[in-house]
C-alpha angles and dihedrals in degrees: 000000000000092000091055091049090052092051092047091050095055117102113273092235089060093048091048092052093045094046094050096040097097094052090040089058091048089056092048092050098043115130093254095050091044089054092047094050091040091059092242098126127086116224089263088060091057091043089062088060092047089054091054090047089057091062093040095051093043087059094047094047092048085055089049089057090053092048093057089091096044116100093221102025095055090063086070097047107104116176088195090064099054110129102183097088090050092047091051090055092045093051091048087058099038100039104020139249093302093055094123091060096046108042123092132181120244116241089253089054092050089052090048095051091046089054091049091054092047095046093048090073084089126044092230091055091050092049091050092059094038092051094046094056109030101043089049092052093049091052117024093019089072090069088057090049092053092047093051092046092052101038098042101025093241111165100180111317109087096024102054087114088075096049111101098176095148098059097066114210108022095208091048091049092050089050090051091049092050090049089056089051090052093046099046109116096241128143123230088261089054090049090054090050092050091049090048094049092046088055089051089051091054090048090054090051089052090051090053092048091048092051091049090050091052092047091050091044093237112173134192132054 
């Protein structure tokens, strides 16, 4: 009984991270991400991911607009985090000036964005998807940025998605975000729902990565 009490007493942000760590690792070690970090992909292969991110972040940031009036959800709406303007500039560079007329979401991306819209009917569902994407981009996404800059000689255009200049110190921002997770007035049942939806969000990311790997004919583990 004491072990359970200790687990329950730990900050929610820690429990959320620990509970989603296995699926988080599966996403990081998916075939597509392994190829990206292994330097196997041409720039066009990364561009396909940036295209999917456009649709994903458009869905999340539409949900952010809806959450502005929610007492809990609005605590996780950060204008300084918005990625859509940066993605639009990146796609203009990576795809060309007619990018809006030529890009399409993969079926896995369509399923993901539909889930975001559905989950955002509750602040905890919105936060689950918001947390899964943005905190990962602020942290691990910087390794992708450095790789793209070095491999493809991209100074800023094409990798603006990974620039978080408006948040100040990244570690301090992540601490502030985790404090908001810990302070949100959710019950233990709510915590379980947020953890569950965060796991779903990671699974949707994996599905997108897997579909990209199939499209690009990536083989191997």
